[in-house]
DRENGUPA-892732 format. One line per 10 residues: their letters; for each residue y, z, x of C-alpha. Coordinates in Angstrom, 2 decimals, decimal comma, padded with zeros to 5 digits. Example, Ala and Ser with C-alpha at 12.3 -4.5 7.8 and 13.67 -1.06 7.14 Angstrom:
as = -004,50:007,80:012,30; -001,06:007,14:013,67
This chain:
mdgsspvpaa = -005,14:071,62:-126,42; -008,52:072,46:-127,55; -009,55:075,51:-125,07; -011,75:073,03:-123,40; -009,14:071,35:-120,61; -009,21:073,35:-117,64; -006,43:075,91:-116,73; -004,23:074,35:-113,59; -004,42:076,30:-111,14; -000,73:078,26:-110,23
prlirtpwrs = 001,16:076,51:-107,47; 000,44:077,84:-103,60; 003,14:079,95:-102,25; 002,70:079,28:-098,50; 004,71:081,85:-096,40; 004,86:083,46:-092,98; 004,63:087,09:-092,17; 007,86:088,98:-091,87; 008,46:088,85:-088,22; 011,13:091,84:-086,48
ykerlagfaq = 013,69:091,24:-083,69; 011,46:093,10:-081,56; 008,84:090,84:-082,19; 011,05:087,94:-082,30; 012,25:088,49:-079,14; 009,04:089,54:-077,50; 007,79:086,28:-078,42; 010,51:084,01:-076,51; 010,57:087,01:-073,43; 006,75:085,91:-073,34
rvvdaqrpvk = 007,55:082,01:-073,31; 009,60:082,53:-070,35; 006,57:084,51:-068,65; 004,28:081,80:-069,35; 006,87:078,66:-068,26; 007,72:080,68:-065,10; 004,33:081,46:-063,65; 003,71:078,44:-061,77; 007,71:078,13:-059,94; 007,04:079,19:-056,13
ildaikwspe = 009,96:078,98:-054,34; 009,39:079,75:-051,02; 005,99:078,21:-051,18; 007,57:074,86:-052,37; 009,88:075,07:-048,95; 008,10:076,39:-046,84; 006,72:074,57:-043,17; 003,53:073,86:-042,21; 002,77:076,35:-038,93; 002,90:072,97:-037,03
ifekfrgsgw = 006,79:072,72:-037,24; 007,23:075,99:-035,15; 004,14:074,36:-032,45; 005,60:071,73:-031,53; 009,92:072,98:-031,56; 007,98:076,16:-029,18; 006,44:073,12:-026,80; 009,69:071,49:-026,88; 010,79:073,68:-024,68; 013,40:074,68:-028,35
rempvvsldd = 015,34:072,09:-028,13; 013,55:069,30:-029,84; 015,27:069,49:-032,99; 012,30:069,95:-035,98; 011,87:066,87:-038,13; 010,68:068,49:-042,02; 011,74:064,71:-043,82; 012,05:064,01:-047,81; 008,98:062,69:-047,76; 007,41:066,08:-046,55
yvrtdlgydp = 008,87:068,00:-048,96; 007,74:065,84:-051,48; 004,21:065,70:-050,20; 004,40:069,42:-050,82; 003,00:069,67:-054,03; 004,69:071,76:-057,01; 002,00:072,88:-059,25; 003,29:071,80:-062,52; 005,08:069,27:-063,88; 008,75:069,59:-062,80
esvhaeflki = 009,89:068,09:-065,56; 007,92:069,12:-068,53; 008,62:072,99:-067,41; 011,94:072,01:-066,81; 012,35:070,84:-070,65; 010,20:073,51:-071,63; 012,88:076,34:-070,53; 015,98:074,18:-071,62; 013,98:074,54:-074,79; 013,46:078,12:-075,01
ensvrnefgp = 017,08:078,94:-073,97; 018,07:076,50:-076,74; 015,75:078,31:-078,94; 017,21:081,33:-078,22; 020,95:081,31:-078,83; 020,06:079,51:-081,98; 018,42:081,98:-083,25; 019,98:085,45:-082,18; 023,33:083,57:-081,77; 026,85:084,03:-079,57
ddlvarilad = 026,99:088,21:-079,76; 023,73:089,12:-079,35; 024,13:090,76:-075,47; 020,35:091,54:-075,29; 019,24:087,46:-076,13; 021,72:086,41:-073,60; 020,45:087,63:-071,01; 016,80:086,10:-072,23; 018,65:082,99:-072,90; 020,40:083,06:-069,50
taaeyarvve = 016,75:083,67:-067,45; 015,77:080,76:-069,21; 018,65:078,46:-067,87; 018,07:080,06:-064,30; 015,17:079,51:-064,63; 015,84:075,17:-065,25; 018,06:075,30:-062,56; 015,13:076,29:-060,16; 013,43:074,10:-060,81; 016,02:071,16:-060,54
mlkargtrrf = 016,46:072,91:-056,89; 012,95:072,35:-056,22; 013,14:068,76:-057,33; 015,75:068,38:-055,03; 014,49:069,87:-051,85; 015,11:067,70:-048,96; 018,58:066,51:-050,24; 021,99:067,86:-049,98; 021,88:068,66:-053,90; 019,16:070,80:-052,92
yelsrelygs = 022,18:073,14:-051,52; 024,26:072,55:-054,41; 021,73:073,85:-056,76; 021,29:076,81:-054,23; 025,24:077,65:-053,56; 025,05:078,18:-058,32; 021,85:079,95:-057,98; 022,43:082,47:-055,30; 025,90:082,47:-054,05; 027,83:081,39:-050,69
pkdvlpdgqt = 029,38:082,87:-048,06; 032,24:081,88:-049,64; 032,27:083,55:-052,56; 034,98:086,59:-053,26; 033,11:089,79:-054,21; 035,21:091,08:-057,92; 037,71:092,69:-056,43; 039,02:089,75:-056,38; 040,45:089,35:-052,92; 037,55:089,61:-050,25
alrdvalhmy = 035,11:087,16:-049,23; 032,03:087,68:-048,40; 032,14:086,09:-045,23; 034,83:088,42:-044,22; 033,26:091,50:-045,13; 029,83:089,89:-043,00; 032,74:089,58:-039,98; 033,83:092,97:-040,67; 030,02:094,04:-040,20; 029,38:091,46:-037,36
evltqldera = 032,56:093,84:-035,42; 031,04:097,23:-035,81; 028,00:096,70:-035,05; 027,90:094,82:-032,47; 029,80:097,65:-030,63; 027,08:099,76:-031,78; 025,11:100,86:-028,58; 021,59:102,12:-030,25; 020,82:103,18:-027,44; 023,25:105,82:-027,95
lgdievadvp = 022,59:106,32:-031,76; 018,53:107,47:-030,37; 015,36:106,98:-028,77; 014,48:103,44:-029,95; 010,95:102,31:-031,21; 008,17:100,72:-030,10; 006,44:098,48:-032,42; 002,91:099,40:-031,34; 001,43:100,18:-034,99; -001,04:097,43:-035,44
aeqvvdilne = -000,85:095,92:-039,10; -004,43:096,82:-039,91; -003,29:100,61:-039,50; 000,54:100,11:-041,22; -001,63:099,36:-044,33; -003,76:102,41:-043,64; -001,04:104,23:-043,78; 000,73:102,58:-047,08; -001,58:102,71:-049,11; -001,32:106,61:-048,61
rlaeifgdgt = 001,84:106,76:-048,78; 002,32:104,46:-051,76; -000,41:106,19:-053,23; 001,28:109,51:-053,92; 003,99:107,45:-055,98; 002,89:105,39:-057,94; -001,51:106,91:-058,10; -004,72:105,73:-056,78; -005,45:102,06:-057,33; -001,61:101,24:-058,98
vrvvlddgiv = -000,78:099,57:-056,13; -002,77:097,81:-052,70; -001,19:096,78:-049,44; -004,17:094,28:-047,67; -002,90:091,46:-044,55; -002,81:088,84:-044,45; -002,72:086,21:-041,94; -000,56:082,87:-044,34; 003,12:084,57:-044,78; 005,99:083,94:-042,04
adaaagsdyi = 007,77:087,04:-042,89; 006,00:090,62:-041,31; 005,58:091,57:-045,35; 005,91:090,03:-049,08; 005,51:092,59:-052,29; 004,17:090,69:-054,87; 003,16:091,94:-059,02; 001,32:094,78:-057,92; 001,15:094,42:-054,04; 002,65:094,39:-050,60
kiraaamfsr = 000,56:091,83:-047,79; 001,23:092,55:-044,65; 001,11:089,47:-041,47; -001,67:091,04:-039,73; -000,87:089,32:-036,24; 002,19:091,73:-036,94; 003,24:094,71:-035,28; 004,88:097,65:-036,87; 007,66:100,42:-035,15; 006,99:104,02:-037,10
rdirvlevhe = 010,50:103,17:-038,62; 009,31:099,82:-039,67; 006,86:101,28:-041,49; 008,66:103,57:-043,34; 011,81:100,25:-044,25; 008,60:098,91:-045,88; 007,64:101,76:-047,57; 011,57:102,29:-049,25; 012,29:098,64:-049,88; 008,99:096,68:-050,78
gwvhlatnln = 008,03:100,04:-052,07; 010,09:102,24:-053,63; 012,08:099,29:-055,16; 009,99:095,64:-055,66; 006,69:096,84:-056,34; 008,82:100,11:-058,33; 010,39:096,83:-060,44; 007,64:094,49:-060,63; 005,76:097,40:-062,48; 008,81:099,23:-064,66
gqnqpvarwl = 009,39:094,97:-066,00; 005,14:094,76:-066,53; 005,32:097,53:-068,58; 008,21:096,69:-070,91; 006,17:095,23:-074,52; 009,95:093,55:-075,68; 011,75:092,44:-073,01; 008,84:090,73:-070,74; 011,41:088,90:-068,50; 012,04:091,85:-066,41
akgppraaaa = 008,69:091,51:-064,91; 010,25:088,58:-063,36; 012,78:087,88:-060,76; 015,05:084,68:-061,45; 018,28:084,29:-058,80; 020,76:086,27:-061,04; 018,67:089,70:-060,28; 018,32:089,18:-057,08; 021,12:090,26:-055,70; 020,66:093,78:-056,75
qeglaallei = 016,97:093,36:-056,22; 017,51:092,98:-052,43; 020,60:095,53:-052,50; 019,55:098,17:-053,60; 016,64:097,75:-051,67; 018,94:097,71:-048,12; 021,11:100,25:-050,06; 018,35:102,57:-049,76; 017,21:102,21:-046,21; 020,52:103,64:-045,70
ltyssssara = 020,51:106,83:-048,15; 016,68:107,88:-046,55; 018,35:107,03:-043,62; 015,07:104,38:-042,69; 017,42:101,97:-041,14; 019,33:101,19:-037,68; 021,77:099,27:-036,63; 019,08:096,44:-034,98; 017,99:096,16:-038,99; 021,78:095,98:-039,86
rrindrvlav = 022,39:093,48:-038,01; 019,59:091,05:-038,74; 020,21:091,19:-042,54; 023,90:090,81:-041,67; 023,31:087,94:-039,44; 022,39:085,93:-042,07; 024,61:085,76:-043,62; 026,64:084,56:-040,83; 024,26:081,61:-040,17; 024,18:080,40:-043,25
dkaedgasfl = 027,99:080,25:-043,27; 027,74:078,19:-040,13; 024,72:075,91:-041,91; 027,63:075,37:-044,89; 030,34:074,47:-041,87; 028,06:071,95:-040,85; 026,00:073,61:-037,72; 023,28:072,30:-037,59; 019,79:074,21:-036,92; 019,87:073,66:-033,00
dvfewfrteg = 022,95:075,11:-032,98; 021,86:078,08:-035,29; 019,47:078,47:-033,12; 021,76:078,93:-030,16; 023,32:081,37:-031,70; 020,94:083,72:-032,61; 019,71:083,43:-029,03; 024,10:084,45:-027,49; 022,70:087,31:-029,96; 019,62:088,41:-028,18
ydeqtcfwst = 017,06:087,43:-029,94; 014,08:086,00:-028,38; 013,29:082,33:-029,04; 010,56:083,24:-032,12; 012,53:085,51:-034,31; 015,45:082,58:-033,33; 013,21:080,14:-034,79; 011,92:082,24:-038,18; 015,29:083,46:-038,63; 016,49:080,15:-038,55
hrvfrgglld = 013,69:077,91:-040,23; 015,06:080,71:-043,70; 018,60:079,20:-043,85; 017,46:075,70:-043,35; 014,01:075,25:-045,56; 015,04:073,00:-048,56; 017,83:071,80:-047,21; 019,21:069,07:-044,60; 018,72:070,20:-040,65; 022,02:067,92:-039,19
ggapftkdvv = 023,61:070,72:-041,51; 026,01:070,89:-044,34; 023,17:071,70:-047,10; 021,65:075,61:-046,15; 019,15:077,48:-048,41; 022,12:080,37:-049,61; 019,62:082,90:-050,66; 020,39:085,57:-047,17; 023,62:085,90:-048,60; 021,78:088,50:-051,50
ytrgivetye = 020,76:090,96:-049,54; 025,06:091,96:-048,15; 026,57:090,92:-051,47; 023,98:092,99:-053,28; 024,16:096,20:-051,17; 028,23:095,19:-051,68; 027,82:095,47:-054,74; 025,08:098,06:-055,44; 026,74:100,83:-053,74; 030,65:099,99:-056,14
flrnaiaagq = 028,02:100,47:-059,33; 026,61:103,49:-057,59; 030,00:104,90:-057,24; 031,64:104,21:-060,36; 028,55:104,85:-062,48; 029,00:108,55:-061,27; 033,17:108,12:-060,85; 032,98:107,51:-065,21; 030,67:110,23:-065,87; 027,33:107,67:-066,48
peqirwlfvg = 025,10:108,80:-063,74; 022,34:107,99:-066,09; 022,85:104,42:-065,94; 022,03:104,97:-062,04; 017,90:105,21:-062,67; 018,24:101,89:-065,53; 018,66:100,21:-061,94; 014,56:100,49:-061,81; 013,75:099,61:-064,84; 012,86:096,05:-064,22
kvaladvpil = 014,64:092,84:-061,92; 017,60:092,82:-063,73; 021,49:091,44:-062,62; 023,57:094,56:-062,30; 025,95:093,67:-065,75; 022,70:093,55:-067,38; 022,10:097,61:-067,50; 024,59:098,92:-069,27; 023,54:096,46:-071,63; 019,41:097,24:-072,07
aahahegivr = 019,91:101,31:-071,61; 021,94:101,07:-074,44; 018,84:099,40:-076,11; 016,65:102,02:-075,16; 016,44:103,96:-078,37; 016,09:100,72:-080,58; 012,08:099,76:-078,48; 013,86:096,77:-076,98; 013,15:098,24:-073,66; 011,24:100,97:-072,31
pprfvpelfq = 012,90:103,74:-069,84; 011,04:103,31:-066,39; 008,07:105,03:-065,22; 008,67:104,41:-061,34; 012,39:105,88:-060,21; 012,71:106,85:-056,49; 012,86:110,84:-056,07; 016,19:110,42:-054,92; 017,38:108,90:-058,19; 015,37:111,14:-060,30
nlnglgiwlg = 017,26:113,70:-059,32; 021,08:113,02:-058,86; 022,55:116,06:-057,75; 022,41:115,10:-054,19; 024,01:111,77:-054,35; 025,93:112,42:-057,03; 027,81:114,69:-054,99; 027,98:111,73:-051,63; 028,81:109,02:-054,16; 031,86:111,50:-055,57
istlfgrlkr = 032,99:112,16:-052,25; 033,18:108,76:-051,50; 035,13:107,98:-054,19; 037,78:110,29:-053,53; 038,16:108,15:-049,35; 038,50:105,15:-050,96; 041,55:106,68:-052,85; 043,05:108,29:-049,24; 045,25:105,01:-047,23; 041,83:105,27:-044,51
ralarhyeal = 043,76:102,40:-042,18; 046,23:106,10:-041,65; 042,83:107,70:-041,51; 041,33:105,80:-038,98; 044,66:105,14:-036,63; 044,10:109,08:-036,96; 040,86:109,23:-035,42; 041,01:105,82:-033,30; 043,71:107,98:-031,19; 041,54:110,76:-031,04
fnpd = 038,53:109,51:-029,97; 040,85:106,61:-027,23; 043,59:109,04:-026,28; 044,79:106,62:-023,58
């Protein structure tokens, strides 16, 4: 070589930047959040207002007509096939990337897998398959609780007997629902600003919701035509504000565990159980509200066993509810499923199951000397089994501690003593004690 020939260029090395464990986990978490965004379960199975009007016009006697074609005409707003495929792709990628022993990654993979099943369920609206997937995702009254022997329906039937015997008038004054929705909005905005800060959350009127109230990512919608009692307002503050909004905001505050801002079915029992239990612990609930929640479980149980829409509607009427309440309570059970019976939407079982399991979580956290675990229930949308795993990895920066925690759970002295005593009572021979006090109050 005489020196005049060009020197060959060195081969170019193509590299990708090193990515930490947290970066990789956050990337998959964001994919779950993005894929989940258009998937709105209740919007996909809602009934048109005309169905209620026709049913009322029939004197509450003629079976509503909600066909498979009606659900097909309700556009999901996305391509279910591609969204389903994306969730499965995320699940497989997470499991391959992190392996079977990574418990945090397993939570994320399970979440993606559940959302894939949710999309399958919504594709099956108006068929028995909808119910089968609903039961898989949310459970059934026939499910056995973690003690291995008590069915959820047994708890609901026991509570039915207890609540039926209660005379609400003997427990205190019955509050009148005389506060209009506009005033409720002002009251809740003021109360929640004290907790979350001005402008962090908002309470707004809405003409389009079926329920009296519903929580979103950073807001609560109040049905414009509804009327509320003072107790109702306190329940909304505690249930929707202290729990649902707090866990929404805490989940949105996660730079890595971003999936905690979204609520898959696996987190539903812990979410609703915590919210309902907090109503009880703050003395905000009432026997009438407890009955409504418990009766929904029994309504699902009846529908599973073949009761039709009309059968369940009439059962609610025999329980003393007005016809409009009977319709919307029955609608909750049959939306998405079959009105002739045998295939309901089972989501409402999560309330009672959640109360039982969340109470046991609190009690056992105290008994095990790990009260700090309790605050982590508010870190986002979590299943109870997730809490110890996420708390154990907080020091690694994988999950941030919850910012918004109700005062009741910030200082656990009072709650700890109450739960500790309840643990003691749980070890006593309660049946013998019950017989003793039954004789005391019923000497004859």
